[in-house]
PDB file of the backbone (N, CA, C, O) and the ligand in Angstrom, with CONECT records:
HET     ZN  A 101       1
ATOM      1  N   MET A   1       0.712  -1.205   0.088  1.00  0.00           N
ATOM      2  CA  MET A   1       0.061  -0.033  -0.046  1.00  0.00           C
ATOM      3  C   MET A   1       0.763   1.235   0.023  1.00  0.00           C
ATOM      4  O   MET A   1       1.685   1.290   0.837  1.00  0.00           O
ATOM      5  N   ILE A   2       0.524   2.196  -0.628  1.00  0.00           N
ATOM      6  CA  ILE A   2       1.007   3.559  -0.802  1.00  0.00           C
ATOM      7  C   ILE A   2       0.362   4.330   0.083  1.00  0.00           C
ATOM      8  O   ILE A   2      -0.845   4.523  -0.064  1.00  0.00           O
ATOM      9  N   PRO A   3       1.082   4.911   1.174  1.00  0.00           N
ATOM     10  CA  PRO A   3       0.517   6.012   1.977  1.00  0.00           C
ATOM     11  C   PRO A   3      -0.004   7.091   1.288  1.00  0.00           C
ATOM     12  O   PRO A   3       0.491   7.418   0.210  1.00  0.00           O
ATOM     13  N   ILE A   4      -0.994   7.723   1.800  1.00  0.00           N
ATOM     14  CA  ILE A   4      -1.520   8.856   1.078  1.00  0.00           C
ATOM     15  C   ILE A   4      -0.799  10.069   1.523  1.00  0.00           C
ATOM     16  O   ILE A   4      -0.409  10.260   2.675  1.00  0.00           O
ATOM     17  N   ASP A   5      -0.645  10.923   0.459  1.00  0.00           N
ATOM     18  CA  ASP A   5       0.187  12.172   0.827  1.00  0.00           C
ATOM     19  C   ASP A   5      -0.818  13.439   0.546  1.00  0.00           C
ATOM     20  O   ASP A   5      -1.311  13.742  -0.541  1.00  0.00           O
ATOM     21  N   LYS A   6      -0.972  14.025   1.661  1.00  0.00           N
ATOM     22  CA  LYS A   6      -1.776  14.981   1.765  1.00  0.00           C
ATOM     23  C   LYS A   6      -1.154  16.352   1.356  1.00  0.00           C
ATOM     24  O   LYS A   6      -1.879  17.340   1.465  1.00  0.00           O
ATOM     25  N   GLU A   7      -0.048  16.487   0.956  1.00  0.00           N
ATOM     26  CA  GLU A   7       0.620  17.733   0.527  1.00  0.00           C
ATOM     27  C   GLU A   7       0.723  17.721  -0.913  1.00  0.00           C
ATOM     28  O   GLU A   7       1.003  18.784  -1.467  1.00  0.00           O
ATOM     29  N   ARG A   8       0.536  16.655  -1.619  1.00  0.00           N
ATOM     30  CA  ARG A   8       0.650  16.669  -3.206  1.00  0.00           C
ATOM     31  C   ARG A   8      -0.151  15.678  -3.705  1.00  0.00           C
ATOM     32  O   ARG A   8      -0.061  14.530  -3.272  1.00  0.00           O
ATOM     33  N   CYS A   9      -1.032  16.026  -4.683  1.00  0.00           N
ATOM     34  CA  CYS A   9      -1.871  15.188  -5.571  1.00  0.00           C
ATOM     35  C   CYS A   9      -1.274  13.910  -5.917  1.00  0.00           C
ATOM     36  O   CYS A   9      -0.176  13.976  -6.471  1.00  0.00           O
ATOM     37  N   GLN A  10      -1.768  12.762  -5.707  1.00  0.00           N
ATOM     38  CA  GLN A  10      -1.218  11.535  -6.124  1.00  0.00           C
ATOM     39  C   GLN A  10      -1.381  11.056  -7.585  1.00  0.00           C
ATOM     40  O   GLN A  10      -0.745  10.119  -8.067  1.00  0.00           O
ATOM     41  N   ALA A  11      -2.271  11.774  -8.218  1.00  0.00           N
ATOM     42  CA  ALA A  11      -2.594  11.167  -9.635  1.00  0.00           C
ATOM     43  C   ALA A  11      -1.368  11.591 -10.590  1.00  0.00           C
ATOM     44  O   ALA A  11      -0.606  12.551 -10.482  1.00  0.00           O
ATOM     45  N   GLU A  12      -1.411  10.737 -11.402  1.00  0.00           N
ATOM     46  CA  GLU A  12      -0.529  10.804 -12.594  1.00  0.00           C
ATOM     47  C   GLU A  12      -1.107  11.185 -13.840  1.00  0.00           C
ATOM     48  O   GLU A  12      -2.239  10.766 -14.080  1.00  0.00           O
ATOM     49  N   LYS A  13      -0.487  11.956 -14.733  1.00  0.00           N
ATOM     50  CA  LYS A  13      -1.190  12.302 -15.859  1.00  0.00           C
ATOM     51  C   LYS A  13      -0.036  12.438 -16.876  1.00  0.00           C
ATOM     52  O   LYS A  13       1.110  12.637 -16.474  1.00  0.00           O
ATOM     53  N   PRO A  14      -0.318  12.336 -18.156  1.00  0.00           N
ATOM     54  CA  PRO A  14       0.481  12.246 -19.498  1.00  0.00           C
ATOM     55  C   PRO A  14       1.298  13.629 -19.463  1.00  0.00           C
ATOM     56  O   PRO A  14       0.722  14.658 -19.112  1.00  0.00           O
ATOM     57  N   ASN A  15       2.535  13.632 -19.802  1.00  0.00           N
ATOM     58  CA  ASN A  15       3.466  14.854 -19.847  1.00  0.00           C
ATOM     59  C   ASN A  15       3.045  15.693 -21.040  1.00  0.00           C
ATOM     60  O   ASN A  15       3.634  16.760 -21.215  1.00  0.00           O
ATOM     61  N   GLY A  16       2.038  15.301 -21.923  1.00  0.00           N
ATOM     62  CA  GLY A  16       1.759  16.297 -22.994  1.00  0.00           C
ATOM     63  C   GLY A  16       2.375  15.782 -24.323  1.00  0.00           C
ATOM     64  O   GLY A  16       2.155  16.356 -25.389  1.00  0.00           O
ATOM     65  N   GLN A  17       3.042  14.837 -24.235  1.00  0.00           N
ATOM     66  CA  GLN A  17       3.666  14.190 -25.411  1.00  0.00           C
ATOM     67  C   GLN A  17       2.652  13.275 -25.983  1.00  0.00           C
ATOM     68  O   GLN A  17       2.057  12.503 -25.232  1.00  0.00           O
ATOM     69  N   SER A  18       2.396  13.303 -27.334  1.00  0.00           N
ATOM     70  CA  SER A  18       1.492  12.366 -27.831  1.00  0.00           C
ATOM     71  C   SER A  18       2.259  10.843 -27.827  1.00  0.00           C
ATOM     72  O   SER A  18       3.463  10.668 -27.639  1.00  0.00           O
ATOM     73  N   PHE A  19       1.374   9.927 -28.051  1.00  0.00           N
ATOM     74  CA  PHE A  19       1.833   8.606 -28.100  1.00  0.00           C
ATOM     75  C   PHE A  19       2.781   8.367 -29.578  1.00  0.00           C
ATOM     76  O   PHE A  19       3.716   7.582 -29.732  1.00  0.00           O
ATOM     77  N   MET A  20       2.249   9.227 -30.474  1.00  0.00           N
ATOM     78  CA  MET A  20       2.746   9.140 -31.708  1.00  0.00           C
ATOM     79  C   MET A  20       4.039  10.045 -32.138  1.00  0.00           C
ATOM     80  O   MET A  20       4.514  10.136 -33.270  1.00  0.00           O
ATOM     81  N   THR A  21       4.524  10.746 -30.842  1.00  0.00           N
ATOM     82  CA  THR A  21       5.803  11.592 -30.903  1.00  0.00           C
ATOM     83  C   THR A  21       6.988  10.692 -31.175  1.00  0.00           C
ATOM     84  O   THR A  21       7.343   9.816 -30.386  1.00  0.00           O
ATOM     85  N   LEU A  22       7.644  10.972 -32.448  1.00  0.00           N
ATOM     86  CA  LEU A  22       8.901  10.192 -32.795  1.00  0.00           C
ATOM     87  C   LEU A  22       9.895  10.172 -31.549  1.00  0.00           C
ATOM     88  O   LEU A  22      10.071  11.165 -30.844  1.00  0.00           O
ATOM     89  N   GLY A  23      10.552   8.904 -31.335  1.00  0.00           N
ATOM     90  CA  GLY A  23      11.255   9.036 -30.408  1.00  0.00           C
ATOM     91  C   GLY A  23      10.903   8.862 -28.939  1.00  0.00           C
ATOM     92  O   GLY A  23      11.662   8.962 -27.975  1.00  0.00           O
ATOM     93  N   GLY A  24       9.467   8.552 -28.956  1.00  0.00           N
ATOM     94  CA  GLY A  24       8.899   8.591 -27.570  1.00  0.00           C
ATOM     95  C   GLY A  24       8.818   9.778 -26.878  1.00  0.00           C
ATOM     96  O   GLY A  24       8.632  10.850 -27.455  1.00  0.00           O
ATOM     97  N   GLY A  25       8.960   9.659 -25.531  1.00  0.00           N
ATOM     98  CA  GLY A  25       8.784  11.069 -24.764  1.00  0.00           C
ATOM     99  C   GLY A  25       7.457  11.017 -24.017  1.00  0.00           C
ATOM    100  O   GLY A  25       7.136  11.876 -23.195  1.00  0.00           O
ATOM    101  N   HIS A  26       6.704   9.970 -24.341  1.00  0.00           N
ATOM    102  CA  HIS A  26       5.215   9.817 -23.715  1.00  0.00           C
ATOM    103  C   HIS A  26       5.514   9.168 -22.334  1.00  0.00           C
ATOM    104  O   HIS A  26       6.037   8.054 -22.297  1.00  0.00           O
ATOM    105  N   LYS A  27       5.226   9.771 -21.317  1.00  0.00           N
ATOM    106  CA  LYS A  27       5.309   9.083 -20.009  1.00  0.00           C
ATOM    107  C   LYS A  27       4.131   9.747 -19.115  1.00  0.00           C
ATOM    108  O   LYS A  27       3.359  10.597 -19.558  1.00  0.00           O
ATOM    109  N   MET A  28       4.103   9.234 -17.779  1.00  0.00           N
ATOM    110  CA  MET A  28       3.187   9.612 -16.820  1.00  0.00           C
ATOM    111  C   MET A  28       4.032  10.495 -15.825  1.00  0.00           C
ATOM    112  O   MET A  28       5.040  10.058 -15.268  1.00  0.00           O
ATOM    113  N   ILE A  29       3.538  11.790 -15.640  1.00  0.00           N
ATOM    114  CA  ILE A  29       4.239  12.463 -14.498  1.00  0.00           C
ATOM    115  C   ILE A  29       3.314  12.519 -13.425  1.00  0.00           C
ATOM    116  O   ILE A  29       2.117  12.290 -13.598  1.00  0.00           O
ATOM    117  N   ARG A  30       3.849  12.839 -12.224  1.00  0.00           N
ATOM    118  CA  ARG A  30       3.150  13.013 -11.091  1.00  0.00           C
ATOM    119  C   ARG A  30       2.626  14.669 -11.041  1.00  0.00           C
ATOM    120  O   ARG A  30       3.304  15.687 -11.181  1.00  0.00           O
ATOM    121  N   CYS A  31       1.205  14.522 -10.794  1.00  0.00           N
ATOM    122  CA  CYS A  31       0.599  15.840 -10.558  1.00  0.00           C
ATOM    123  C   CYS A  31       1.130  16.621  -9.395  1.00  0.00           C
ATOM    124  O   CYS A  31       1.321  16.048  -8.322  1.00  0.00           O
ATOM    125  N   GLU A  32       1.385  17.937  -9.554  1.00  0.00           N
ATOM    126  CA  GLU A  32       1.981  18.784  -8.496  1.00  0.00           C
ATOM    127  C   GLU A  32       1.135  19.797  -7.863  1.00  0.00           C
ATOM    128  O   GLU A  32       1.601  20.802  -7.327  1.00  0.00           O
ATOM    129  N   ASN A  33      -0.226  19.499  -7.934  1.00  0.00           N
ATOM    130  CA  ASN A  33      -1.364  20.185  -7.276  1.00  0.00           C
ATOM    131  C   ASN A  33      -1.371  19.984  -5.902  1.00  0.00           C
ATOM    132  O   ASN A  33      -0.823  18.977  -5.452  1.00  0.00           O
ATOM    133  N   LYS A  34      -1.915  20.798  -5.155  1.00  0.00           N
ATOM    134  CA  LYS A  34      -2.366  20.609  -3.810  1.00  0.00           C
ATOM    135  C   LYS A  34      -3.635  19.498  -3.830  1.00  0.00           C
ATOM    136  O   LYS A  34      -4.505  19.681  -4.681  1.00  0.00           O
ATOM    137  N   PRO A  35      -3.730  18.638  -3.144  1.00  0.00           N
ATOM    138  CA  PRO A  35      -4.958  17.752  -3.196  1.00  0.00           C
ATOM    139  C   PRO A  35      -6.071  18.236  -2.368  1.00  0.00           C
ATOM    140  O   PRO A  35      -5.864  18.749  -1.268  1.00  0.00           O
ATOM    141  N   THR A  36      -7.228  18.091  -2.859  1.00  0.00           N
ATOM    142  CA  THR A  36      -8.398  18.575  -2.204  1.00  0.00           C
ATOM    143  C   THR A  36      -9.421  17.450  -1.702  1.00  0.00           C
ATOM    144  O   THR A  36     -10.346  17.685  -0.925  1.00  0.00           O
ATOM    145  N   VAL A  37      -9.141  16.237  -2.232  1.00  0.00           N
ATOM    146  CA  VAL A  37     -10.009  15.166  -1.712  1.00  0.00           C
ATOM    147  C   VAL A  37      -9.267  13.961  -1.735  1.00  0.00           C
ATOM    148  O   VAL A  37      -8.269  13.803  -2.438  1.00  0.00           O
ATOM    149  N   ILE A  38      -9.821  12.971  -0.851  1.00  0.00           N
ATOM    150  CA  ILE A  38      -9.209  11.551  -0.962  1.00  0.00           C
ATOM    151  C   ILE A  38     -10.186  10.696  -1.551  1.00  0.00           C
ATOM    152  O   ILE A  38     -11.365  10.702  -1.197  1.00  0.00           O
ATOM    153  N   ALA A  39      -9.691   9.912  -2.502  1.00  0.00           N
ATOM    154  CA  ALA A  39     -10.587   9.003  -3.439  1.00  0.00           C
ATOM    155  C   ALA A  39     -10.007   7.622  -2.717  1.00  0.00           C
ATOM    156  O   ALA A  39      -8.843   7.238  -2.598  1.00  0.00           O
ATOM    157  N   ALA A  40     -11.122   7.085  -2.327  1.00  0.00           N
ATOM    158  CA  ALA A  40     -10.941   5.633  -1.595  1.00  0.00           C
ATOM    159  C   ALA A  40     -11.691   4.627  -2.360  1.00  0.00           C
ATOM    160  O   ALA A  40     -12.908   4.781  -2.461  1.00  0.00           O
ATOM    161  N   GLU A  41     -11.066   3.520  -2.964  1.00  0.00           N
ATOM    162  CA  GLU A  41     -11.780   2.420  -3.625  1.00  0.00           C
ATOM    163  C   GLU A  41     -12.975   1.875  -2.787  1.00  0.00           C
ATOM    164  O   GLU A  41     -12.852   1.593  -1.595  1.00  0.00           O
ATOM    165  N   THR A  42     -14.231   1.734  -3.537  1.00  0.00           N
ATOM    166  CA  THR A  42     -15.283   1.150  -2.884  1.00  0.00           C
ATOM    167  C   THR A  42     -15.133  -0.239  -2.326  1.00  0.00           C
ATOM    168  O   THR A  42     -15.492  -0.601  -1.205  1.00  0.00           O
ATOM    169  N   ASN A  43     -14.484  -1.060  -3.368  1.00  0.00           N
ATOM    170  CA  ASN A  43     -14.380  -2.467  -2.906  1.00  0.00           C
ATOM    171  C   ASN A  43     -13.031  -2.854  -2.737  1.00  0.00           C
ATOM    172  O   ASN A  43     -12.200  -2.386  -3.516  1.00  0.00           O
ATOM    173  N   ALA A  44     -12.634  -3.733  -1.730  1.00  0.00           N
ATOM    174  CA  ALA A  44     -11.247  -4.156  -1.573  1.00  0.00           C
ATOM    175  C   ALA A  44     -10.682  -4.882  -2.911  1.00  0.00           C
ATOM    176  O   ALA A  44     -11.453  -5.495  -3.649  1.00  0.00           O
ATOM    177  N   GLY A  45      -9.405  -4.786  -3.160  1.00  0.00           N
ATOM    178  CA  GLY A  45      -8.840  -5.514  -4.222  1.00  0.00           C
ATOM    179  C   GLY A  45      -8.484  -7.022  -3.816  1.00  0.00           C
ATOM    180  O   GLY A  45      -8.667  -7.490  -2.693  1.00  0.00           O
ATOM    181  N   SER A  46      -7.989  -7.652  -4.827  1.00  0.00           N
ATOM    182  CA  SER A  46      -7.755  -9.133  -4.474  1.00  0.00           C
ATOM    183  C   SER A  46      -6.921  -9.395  -3.206  1.00  0.00           C
ATOM    184  O   SER A  46      -7.001 -10.472  -2.616  1.00  0.00           O
ATOM    185  N   ASP A  47      -6.088  -8.354  -2.779  1.00  0.00           N
ATOM    186  CA  ASP A  47      -5.282  -8.525  -1.611  1.00  0.00           C
ATOM    187  C   ASP A  47      -6.079  -8.256  -0.392  1.00  0.00           C
ATOM    188  O   ASP A  47      -5.504  -8.294   0.695  1.00  0.00           O
ATOM    189  N   GLY A  48      -7.332  -7.990  -0.459  1.00  0.00           N
ATOM    190  CA  GLY A  48      -8.263  -7.618   0.560  1.00  0.00           C
ATOM    191  C   GLY A  48      -8.058  -6.161   1.032  1.00  0.00           C
ATOM    192  O   GLY A  48      -8.731  -5.788   1.993  1.00  0.00           O
ATOM    193  N   LEU A  49      -7.254  -5.360   0.489  1.00  0.00           N
ATOM    194  CA  LEU A  49      -7.108  -3.950   0.902  1.00  0.00           C
ATOM    195  C   LEU A  49      -7.813  -2.971   0.020  1.00  0.00           C
ATOM    196  O   LEU A  49      -8.032  -3.221  -1.166  1.00  0.00           O
ATOM    197  N   LYS A  50      -8.141  -1.944   0.555  1.00  0.00           N
ATOM    198  CA  LYS A  50      -8.650  -0.882  -0.281  1.00  0.00           C
ATOM    199  C   LYS A  50      -7.689   0.187  -0.560  1.00  0.00           C
ATOM    200  O   LYS A  50      -6.995   0.707   0.314  1.00  0.00           O
ATOM    201  N   GLY A  51      -7.667   0.491  -1.760  1.00  0.00           N
ATOM    202  CA  GLY A  51      -6.680   1.457  -2.100  1.00  0.00           C
ATOM    203  C   GLY A  51      -7.203   2.860  -1.830  1.00  0.00           C
ATOM    204  O   GLY A  51      -8.426   2.997  -1.846  1.00  0.00           O
ATOM    205  N   SER A  52      -6.366   4.017  -1.563  1.00  0.00           N
ATOM    206  CA  SER A  52      -6.774   5.342  -1.504  1.00  0.00           C
ATOM    207  C   SER A  52      -5.668   6.229  -1.855  1.00  0.00           C
ATOM    208  O   SER A  52      -4.487   5.911  -1.718  1.00  0.00           O
ATOM    209  N   MET A  53      -6.125   7.478  -2.362  1.00  0.00           N
ATOM    210  CA  MET A  53      -5.080   8.333  -2.838  1.00  0.00           C
ATOM    211  C   MET A  53      -5.665   9.677  -2.794  1.00  0.00           C
ATOM    212  O   MET A  53      -6.881   9.841  -2.890  1.00  0.00           O
ATOM    213  N   THR A  54      -4.800  10.684  -2.644  1.00  0.00           N
ATOM    214  CA  THR A  54      -5.229  12.108  -2.704  1.00  0.00           C
ATOM    215  C   THR A  54      -5.434  12.538  -4.092  1.00  0.00           C
ATOM    216  O   THR A  54      -4.854  11.877  -4.953  1.00  0.00           O
ATOM    217  N   MET A  55      -6.176  13.555  -4.466  1.00  0.00           N
ATOM    218  CA  MET A  55      -6.281  14.207  -5.651  1.00  0.00           C
ATOM    219  C   MET A  55      -6.802  15.436  -5.572  1.00  0.00           C
ATOM    220  O   MET A  55      -7.638  15.767  -4.731  1.00  0.00           O
ATOM    221  N   CYS A  56      -6.192  16.385  -6.703  1.00  0.00           N
ATOM    222  CA  CYS A  56      -6.770  17.659  -6.616  1.00  0.00           C
ATOM    223  C   CYS A  56      -8.123  17.734  -7.476  1.00  0.00           C
ATOM    224  O   CYS A  56      -8.578  16.708  -7.982  1.00  0.00           O
ATOM    225  N   ASP A  57      -8.697  18.870  -7.614  1.00  0.00           N
ATOM    226  CA  ASP A  57      -9.902  18.896  -8.347  1.00  0.00           C
ATOM    227  C   ASP A  57      -9.824  18.513  -9.859  1.00  0.00           C
ATOM    228  O   ASP A  57     -10.664  17.771 -10.370  1.00  0.00           O
ATOM    229  N   ASP A  58      -8.876  19.001 -10.486  1.00  0.00           N
ATOM    230  CA  ASP A  58      -8.637  18.770 -11.963  1.00  0.00           C
ATOM    231  C   ASP A  58      -8.369  17.250 -12.155  1.00  0.00           C
ATOM    232  O   ASP A  58      -8.829  16.735 -13.174  1.00  0.00           O
ATOM    233  N   CYS A  59      -7.620  16.425 -11.212  1.00  0.00           N
ATOM    234  CA  CYS A  59      -7.552  15.138 -11.524  1.00  0.00           C
ATOM    235  C   CYS A  59      -8.694  14.262 -11.003  1.00  0.00           C
ATOM    236  O   CYS A  59      -8.876  13.091 -11.333  1.00  0.00           O
ATOM    237  N   LEU A  60      -9.435  14.964 -10.155  1.00  0.00           N
ATOM    238  CA  LEU A  60     -10.772  14.345  -9.798  1.00  0.00           C
ATOM    239  C   LEU A  60     -11.720  14.316 -11.030  1.00  0.00           C
ATOM    240  O   LEU A  60     -12.307  13.297 -11.393  1.00  0.00           O
ATOM    241  N   LYS A  61     -11.802  15.367 -11.560  1.00  0.00           N
ATOM    242  CA  LYS A  61     -12.531  15.501 -12.876  1.00  0.00           C
ATOM    243  C   LYS A  61     -12.360  14.325 -13.848  1.00  0.00           C
ATOM    244  O   LYS A  61     -13.246  13.591 -14.288  1.00  0.00           O
ATOM    245  N   VAL A  62     -10.959  14.292 -14.110  1.00  0.00           N
ATOM    246  CA  VAL A  62     -10.531  13.389 -15.006  1.00  0.00           C
ATOM    247  C   VAL A  62     -10.880  11.879 -14.608  1.00  0.00           C
ATOM    248  O   VAL A  62     -11.383  11.078 -15.396  1.00  0.00           O
ATOM    249  N   ALA A  63     -10.554  11.606 -13.317  1.00  0.00           N
ATOM    250  CA  ALA A  63     -10.841  10.262 -12.821  1.00  0.00           C
ATOM    251  C   ALA A  63     -12.367   9.963 -12.971  1.00  0.00           C
ATOM    252  O   ALA A  63     -12.710   8.839 -13.339  1.00  0.00           O
ATOM    253  N   LYS A  64     -13.184  10.811 -12.732  1.00  0.00           N
ATOM    254  CA  LYS A  64     -14.617  10.693 -12.670  1.00  0.00           C
ATOM    255  C   LYS A  64     -14.994  10.220 -14.197  1.00  0.00           C
ATOM    256  O   LYS A  64     -15.852   9.372 -14.441  1.00  0.00           O
ATOM    257  N   LYS A  65     -14.357  10.782 -15.001  1.00  0.00           N
ATOM    258  CA  LYS A  65     -14.524  10.469 -16.610  1.00  0.00           C
ATOM    259  C   LYS A  65     -14.030   9.169 -16.749  1.00  0.00           C
ATOM    260  O   LYS A  65     -14.776   8.358 -17.296  1.00  0.00           O
ATOM    261  N   GLN A  66     -12.741   8.737 -16.304  1.00  0.00           N
ATOM    262  CA  GLN A  66     -12.339   7.587 -16.784  1.00  0.00           C
ATOM    263  C   GLN A  66     -12.770   6.286 -16.014  1.00  0.00           C
ATOM    264  O   GLN A  66     -12.787   5.221 -16.631  1.00  0.00           O
ATOM    265  N   LEU A  67     -13.089   6.333 -14.792  1.00  0.00           N
ATOM    266  CA  LEU A  67     -13.344   5.293 -13.943  1.00  0.00           C
ATOM    267  C   LEU A  67     -15.004   5.142 -13.890  1.00  0.00           C
ATOM    268  O   LEU A  67     -15.784   6.094 -13.926  1.00  0.00           O
ATOM    269  N   PRO A  68     -15.352   3.801 -13.802  1.00  0.00           N
ATOM    270  CA  PRO A  68     -16.805   3.576 -13.672  1.00  0.00           C
ATOM    271  C   PRO A  68     -17.408   4.202 -12.343  1.00  0.00           C
ATOM    272  O   PRO A  68     -16.780   4.386 -11.300  1.00  0.00           O
ATOM    273  N   LYS A  69     -18.643   4.474 -12.559  1.00  0.00           N
ATOM    274  CA  LYS A  69     -19.447   5.050 -11.331  1.00  0.00           C
ATOM    275  C   LYS A  69     -19.359   4.172 -10.284  1.00  0.00           C
ATOM    276  O   LYS A  69     -19.481   2.969 -10.515  1.00  0.00           O
ATOM    277  N   GLY A  70     -19.138   4.631  -9.004  1.00  0.00           N
ATOM    278  CA  GLY A  70     -19.111   3.865  -7.786  1.00  0.00           C
ATOM    279  C   GLY A  70     -17.870   3.289  -7.695  1.00  0.00           C
ATOM    280  O   GLY A  70     -17.757   2.475  -6.779  1.00  0.00           O
ATOM    281  N   PHE A  71     -16.833   3.493  -8.434  1.00  0.00           N
ATOM    282  CA  PHE A  71     -15.634   2.764  -8.197  1.00  0.00           C
ATOM    283  C   PHE A  71     -14.903   3.148  -7.045  1.00  0.00           C
ATOM    284  O   PHE A  71     -14.221   2.357  -6.393  1.00  0.00           O
ATOM    285  N   PHE A  72     -15.056   4.538  -6.746  1.00  0.00           N
ATOM    286  CA  PHE A  72     -14.368   5.113  -5.479  1.00  0.00           C
ATOM    287  C   PHE A  72     -15.339   5.938  -4.807  1.00  0.00           C
ATOM    288  O   PHE A  72     -16.278   6.500  -5.371  1.00  0.00           O
ATOM    289  N   ASP A  73     -15.052   5.990  -3.479  1.00  0.00           N
ATOM    290  CA  ASP A  73     -15.772   7.058  -2.635  1.00  0.00           C
ATOM    291  C   ASP A  73     -14.795   8.375  -2.436  1.00  0.00           C
ATOM    292  O   ASP A  73     -13.592   8.251  -2.204  1.00  0.00           O
ATOM    293  N   ILE A  74     -15.394   9.526  -2.543  1.00  0.00           N
ATOM    294  CA  ILE A  74     -14.648  10.765  -2.621  1.00  0.00           C
ATOM    295  C   ILE A  74     -14.851  11.276  -1.031  1.00  0.00           C
ATOM    296  O   ILE A  74     -15.937  11.134  -0.469  1.00  0.00           O
ATOM    297  N   VAL A  75     -13.829  11.813  -0.445  1.00  0.00           N
ATOM    298  CA  VAL A  75     -13.910  12.391   0.852  1.00  0.00           C
ATOM    299  C   VAL A  75     -13.111  13.701   0.837  1.00  0.00           C
ATOM    300  O   VAL A  75     -11.900  13.806   0.640  1.00  0.00           O
ATOM    301  N   ARG A  76     -13.910  14.587   1.054  1.00  0.00           N
ATOM    302  CA  ARG A  76     -13.375  15.979   1.184  1.00  0.00           C
ATOM    303  C   ARG A  76     -12.270  15.981   2.234  1.00  0.00           C
ATOM    304  O   ARG A  76     -12.348  15.335   3.279  1.00  0.00           O
ATOM    305  N   MET A  77     -11.141  16.819   1.859  1.00  0.00           N
ATOM    306  CA  MET A  77     -10.113  16.895   2.890  1.00  0.00           C
ATOM    307  C   MET A  77     -10.428  18.080   3.748  1.00  0.00           C
ATOM    308  O   MET A  77      -9.701  18.364   4.700  1.00  0.00           O
TER     309      MET A  77
HETATM  310 ZN    ZN A 101      -3.811  16.491  -9.565  1.00  0.00          ZN2+
END
């Protein structure tokens, strides 16, 4: 388990380089915003543990679009 970091958003996002960029350069970088919420998985994983991570408003919006509804609970910090 990765401990939650209340000082910095724990989401990762693309560095802005397209997958098609010649020579690569596409990678995920850690968001540097201050988090506003804690997102906790609704259901425990196969290891029996529930994951949780902090997110800023921007990353929360992206996560809500990408993850199925009810996948995680949001707790305001
Ligand atoms: Zn973020």
